C-alpha positions as MATLAB code, in Angstrom:
seq = 'XXXXXXXXXXXXXXXXXXXXXXXXXXXXXXXXXXXXXXXXXXXXXXXXXXXXXXXXXXXXXXXXXXXXXXXXXXXXXXXXXXXXXXXXXXXXXXXXXXXXXXXXXXXXXXXXXXXXXXXXXXXXXXXXXXXXXXXXXXXXXXXXXXXXXXXXXXXXXXXXXXXXXXXXXXXXXXXXXXXXXXXXXXXXXXXXXXXXXXXXXXXXXXXXXXXXXXXXXXXXXXXXXXXXXXXXXXXXXXXXXXXXXXXXXXXXXXXXXXXXXXXXXXXXXXXXXXXXXXXXXXXXXXXXXXXXXXXXXXXXXXXXXXXXXXXXXXXX';
ca = [
      10.456   -7.614   13.616;
       9.618   -9.252   16.843;
       6.674  -10.063   18.612;
       6.032   -6.568   20.428;
       7.061   -4.724   17.334;
       4.917   -6.673   14.889;
       1.568   -6.422   18.002;
       2.602   -2.106   17.616;
       2.711   -1.899   14.568;
       0.356   -3.992   12.971;
      -2.383   -5.367   15.251;
      -2.548   -2.690   18.305;
      -4.366   -0.344   15.019;
      -7.095   -2.803   14.916;
      -7.643   -2.976   18.828;
      -9.966   -0.940   20.862;
      -7.529    0.255   23.191;
      -4.542   -0.576   21.391;
      -3.553   -2.994   22.918;
      -1.679   -1.459   26.025;
      -2.995   -4.256   28.644;
      -3.613   -7.657   28.562;
      -6.927   -7.675   29.377;
     -10.140   -5.580   28.110;
     -12.400   -4.594   30.016;
     -16.272   -4.102   27.665;
     -19.202   -2.647   28.535;
     -22.475   -4.269   27.839;
     -26.364   -2.284   27.493;
     -27.862   -3.038   30.553;
     -30.906   -5.678   30.354;
     -28.162   -7.368   27.184;
     -26.465  -10.909   28.422;
     -22.602  -11.524   26.784;
     -22.720  -13.863   23.422;
     -19.436  -15.781   22.592;
     -17.881  -17.980   20.164;
     -14.589  -19.805   19.054;
     -13.663  -20.996   15.517;
     -10.015  -22.049   14.636;
      -9.122  -21.685   11.054;
      -5.669  -24.270   10.757;
      -3.774  -23.870    7.449;
      -4.572  -26.821    5.177;
      -7.623  -27.904    6.281;
      -9.282  -24.606    6.597;
      -7.480  -23.239    4.097;
      -5.294  -23.791    1.286;
      -1.642  -23.003    2.073;
      -0.318  -20.028   -0.154;
      -3.082  -18.652    0.188;
      -3.787  -14.594    0.292;
      -3.750  -13.157    3.090;
      -6.814  -11.093    3.127;
      -8.182  -14.030    1.806;
      -7.404  -16.007    5.165;
      -8.263  -13.009    7.331;
     -12.147  -12.478    5.528;
     -12.501  -15.206    6.032;
     -11.393  -16.308    9.714;
     -12.982  -13.539   10.916;
     -16.747  -13.863    8.813;
     -16.579  -17.570    9.421;
     -16.664  -16.948   13.817;
     -19.223  -13.725   14.014;
     -21.404  -15.654   11.077;
     -22.350  -18.023   15.337;
     -23.320  -15.119   16.796;
     -25.708  -14.361   13.586;
     -27.457  -17.611   14.047;
     -27.830  -16.634   18.061;
     -29.660  -13.869   16.671;
     -26.160  -11.215   18.814;
     -25.472   -7.425   18.221;
     -21.200   -7.735   17.381;
     -18.731   -6.654   20.151;
     -16.314   -7.841   19.370;
     -13.802   -9.809   18.855;
      -9.785  -12.149   20.228;
      -7.031  -13.005   17.579;
      -4.985  -15.310   18.397;
      -2.577  -15.550   15.701;
       0.670  -18.863   15.705;
       3.045  -18.100   13.205;
       5.606  -21.651   12.322;
       7.842  -18.732   10.547;
       8.403  -15.164   11.375;
       5.618  -13.396    9.583;
       6.728  -11.343    6.586;
       5.868   -7.580    6.574;
       3.515   -7.386    3.282;
       1.411  -10.443    4.802;
       0.938   -8.998    7.859;
       0.090   -5.272    6.362;
      -2.300   -7.292    3.650;
      -3.661   -9.413    6.838;
      -4.541   -6.546    8.885;
      -5.868   -4.671    5.769;
      -8.264   -7.142    5.424;
      -9.576   -7.654    9.395;
      -9.692   -2.929    8.716;
     -12.232   -3.648    5.919;
     -14.534   -6.198    7.958;
     -14.100   -4.455   11.057;
     -15.479   -1.237    9.249;
     -18.370   -3.072    7.185;
     -19.572   -5.093    9.962;
     -18.675   -2.526   13.644;
     -16.892   -4.518   15.100;
     -13.083   -4.278   16.871;
     -10.698   -6.715   18.128;
     -10.279   -6.904   21.888;
      -7.125   -8.657   22.517;
      -5.652  -12.079   21.645;
      -2.178  -13.562   21.430;
       0.543  -13.650   18.844;
       3.333  -16.389   18.912;
       5.065  -19.215   17.143;
       4.127  -23.171   15.762;
       6.017  -25.948   15.136;
       3.633  -26.524   11.845;
       1.087  -25.223    9.619;
      -0.028  -21.137   10.327;
      -2.882  -22.100   12.525;
      -5.649  -18.573   13.719;
      -8.026  -18.513   15.868;
     -11.124  -15.726   16.657;
     -13.082  -15.869   19.685;
     -16.406  -13.617   18.515;
     -18.275  -11.961   21.424;
     -21.729   -9.962   21.056;
     -24.402   -9.214   23.295;
     -28.308   -9.797   23.335;
     -31.454   -8.522   25.205;
     -31.633  -11.170   28.127;
     -33.312  -14.523   27.408;
     -33.567  -13.555   23.779;
     -30.891  -15.461   22.426;
     -31.887  -17.824   19.743;
     -30.916  -21.620   20.304;
     -30.508  -24.510   18.167;
     -33.286  -26.391   20.556;
     -36.249  -23.923   19.814;
     -37.719  -25.585   17.081;
     -41.014  -26.919   17.156;
     -43.382  -29.135   15.287;
     -44.442  -28.038   12.569;
     -41.806  -24.621   12.070;
     -40.852  -23.944    8.903;
     -37.578  -24.676    8.137;
     -35.925  -21.838    5.406;
     -32.228  -20.536    4.267;
     -31.733  -16.638    4.202;
     -29.819  -17.699    0.961;
     -27.952  -20.133   -1.226;
     -25.627  -22.975   -0.877;
     -23.245  -24.325   -2.948;
     -20.915  -21.402   -4.709;
     -18.317  -21.814   -1.847;
     -18.393  -25.731   -2.317;
     -17.346  -25.136   -5.788;
     -14.996  -22.155   -5.109;
     -13.400  -25.201   -2.944;
     -13.125  -27.396   -5.958;
     -12.304  -24.829   -8.544;
      -8.594  -24.047   -6.602;
      -8.405  -27.749   -5.746;
      -8.067  -27.312   -9.560;
     -10.690  -30.325   -9.869;
     -13.005  -27.960  -12.181;
     -13.035  -24.953  -14.214;
     -15.748  -22.882  -15.040;
     -15.479  -19.627  -17.687;
     -16.285  -17.388  -14.972;
     -14.972  -18.668  -11.364;
     -14.971  -15.273  -10.008;
     -18.447  -15.444   -8.068;
     -17.687  -19.091   -6.468;
     -14.257  -17.616   -5.843;
     -15.959  -14.630   -3.791;
     -18.287  -16.558   -2.373;
     -15.283  -19.526   -0.650;
     -12.999  -16.921    0.418;
     -15.054  -13.724    1.253;
     -18.614  -15.547    2.797;
     -21.686  -12.724    2.945;
     -22.640  -13.617    6.888;
     -26.136  -13.227    7.947;
     -24.678  -10.602   10.451;
     -26.996   -7.913    9.383;
     -30.222   -9.497    9.845;
     -29.722  -10.742   13.847;
     -32.763   -8.383   15.131;
     -34.809   -9.992   11.822;
     -33.385  -13.174   13.546;
     -34.443  -12.678   17.214;
     -37.746  -11.532   16.521;
     -39.368  -14.013   14.083;
     -36.845  -17.615   14.215;
     -37.515  -19.923   16.845;
     -34.646  -21.669   16.753;
     -31.226  -20.901   14.424;
     -28.354  -22.189   12.768;
     -25.264  -21.154   10.583;
     -24.940  -23.499    7.141;
     -20.656  -23.974    7.860;
     -20.932  -27.655    7.750;
     -22.953  -28.340    5.511;
     -27.118  -27.279    4.782;
     -28.012  -31.524    5.960;
     -25.687  -32.151    8.798;
     -26.178  -28.504   10.170;
     -30.103  -29.054   10.001;
     -29.918  -31.902   11.702;
     -27.750  -30.233   14.504;
     -30.313  -28.062   14.965;
     -33.243  -31.211   14.481;
     -31.627  -33.359   17.108;
     -31.325  -30.279   19.409;
     -34.816  -29.912   19.172;
     -35.425  -33.456   19.515;
     -37.555  -33.187   16.129;
     -36.858  -34.880   12.227;
     -36.621  -31.857    9.519;
     -37.776  -32.982    6.006;
     -36.102  -31.289    3.316;
     -37.244  -30.695    0.042;
     -33.836  -30.778   -2.642;
     -36.043  -28.888   -4.911;
     -36.652  -25.793   -2.742;
     -32.744  -25.783   -1.751;
     -32.191  -22.281   -3.394;
     -28.475  -22.258   -5.799;
     -27.234  -19.622   -7.669;
     -28.360  -19.537  -11.389;
     -23.926  -20.265  -12.313;
     -24.486  -22.919   -9.388;
     -27.326  -24.517  -11.608;
     -25.528  -24.300  -14.577;
     -23.002  -26.454  -13.333;
     -25.268  -28.997  -12.230;
     -27.210  -28.737  -15.519;
     -23.501  -29.487  -16.769;
     -23.404  -32.977  -14.834;
     -20.264  -30.787  -13.306;
     -22.283  -31.334   -9.527;
     -25.259  -32.545   -8.089;
     -27.265  -30.774   -6.185;
     -26.553  -33.310   -3.348;
     -23.421  -32.975   -3.574;
     -23.564  -28.452   -3.574;
     -26.411  -29.172   -0.160;
     -23.242  -30.944    1.863;
     -20.609  -29.215    0.813;
     -20.376  -26.286    3.912;
     -18.407  -23.007    4.093;
     -21.787  -21.114    2.761;
     -22.349  -19.486    6.667;
     -26.475  -18.703    5.264;
     -28.341  -19.297    8.533;
     -31.381  -22.223    8.282;
     -34.085  -20.736   10.615;
     -37.175  -22.985   12.122;
     -40.281  -20.485   11.847;
     -43.426  -20.581   12.794;
     -45.464  -20.805    9.823;
     -47.711  -17.801   11.073;
     -44.561  -15.818   10.762;
     -42.677  -16.902    8.118;
     -43.882  -13.894    5.534;
     -42.635  -11.686    8.593;
     -39.552  -13.077    8.292;
     -39.571  -13.550    4.626;
     -40.771   -9.036    4.553;
     -37.965   -8.257    7.076;
     -35.096   -9.344    4.893;
     -36.083   -8.775    2.154;
     -35.527   -4.939    3.220;
     -31.982   -6.475    4.036;
     -31.339   -7.231    0.869;
     -31.804  -11.136    1.789;
     -34.241  -13.416    0.096;
     -35.174  -15.942    2.406;
     -36.464  -19.049    1.157;
     -38.524  -21.926    2.607;
     -37.226  -25.528    2.232;
     -39.292  -27.567    4.264;
     -40.109  -28.376    7.667;
     -39.781  -29.790   11.445;
     -42.058  -32.145   12.594;
     -42.949  -35.396   15.314;
     -40.991  -37.750   15.068;
     -37.290  -39.830   15.233;
     -34.642  -36.691   15.834;
     -32.861  -36.672   12.300;
     -33.323  -35.994    8.600;
     -35.374  -36.859    5.631;
     -34.406  -35.184    2.242;
     -36.659  -35.838   -0.726;
     -36.317  -35.241   -3.760;
     -38.857  -33.518   -6.636;
     -41.503  -37.092   -6.977;
     -41.528  -37.297   -3.072;
     -39.386  -40.185   -2.739;
     -35.983  -40.326   -0.373;
     -33.371  -39.475   -1.248;
     -30.449  -41.278   -0.019;
     -27.152  -39.419    0.676;
     -23.456  -40.847    1.557;
     -22.712  -37.046    2.619;
     -24.302  -35.315    4.851;
     -21.471  -32.352    5.158;
     -17.978  -31.783    6.526;
     -16.258  -33.674    9.603;
     -13.173  -33.072   10.918;
     -12.849  -36.596   11.949;
];
């Protein structure tokens, strides 16, 4: 199949207007602003060579729309750019686009365009996610204030364990929950209204909890103090920590969680917890923002500072 056959058969059905033009015209609701975020996933760096097409599709789209959730934005559409090292098999295309179609239905989003091309290198997928938000209501990572409570919208660590399973570093009795967390993360897109109603600042945990909260603290000119014992991890992850397979610090720094870390005013914490509970999310208090040198302090159960060798993922 040539480029145009591939687009017509597999990618056009995902789109708003069948990709009949080289550009899309999108209408914003009155009184709203556009929110835009882009992510690129490369074979061998962000997903393993030979990974299932459905797993790649779910990860690529969910990683991109997670940034919109952190801003408190409602989803609008996305642009898909994909570069193939070789002509893709139809079976690959069918599985990849079926996974995208399933996520589009789940999240209420459509493809509004993109590009399909070839590359002298590994498979590369770039997604630009578009959302909208009531004017002036964006939740920036720079909005935290002294005394704000740092909260997480879900557990961390399962995705990192999933990656270690794929690398062959560990073989737990039940690997599926960890692989699911790595391939098909649960984003916070269902709670964007709650985030913008209660959070002063937010960031999605993609590169590692400590690294990402450090970014939020630096942007807000504050220091984050995190209590390691309060960071939520799943029962399966906790069992592996107790067995000595992982340290809590390694799970906290692992990344690929796509939960949100939010800075919430103390008087709004209970309302935030209750609002998320109604959507099936369990919010956890893990620390606070305080005045001081920008940075992050991790405390153990006894209140002693934990010296961490790694705070998260870095591309370089």
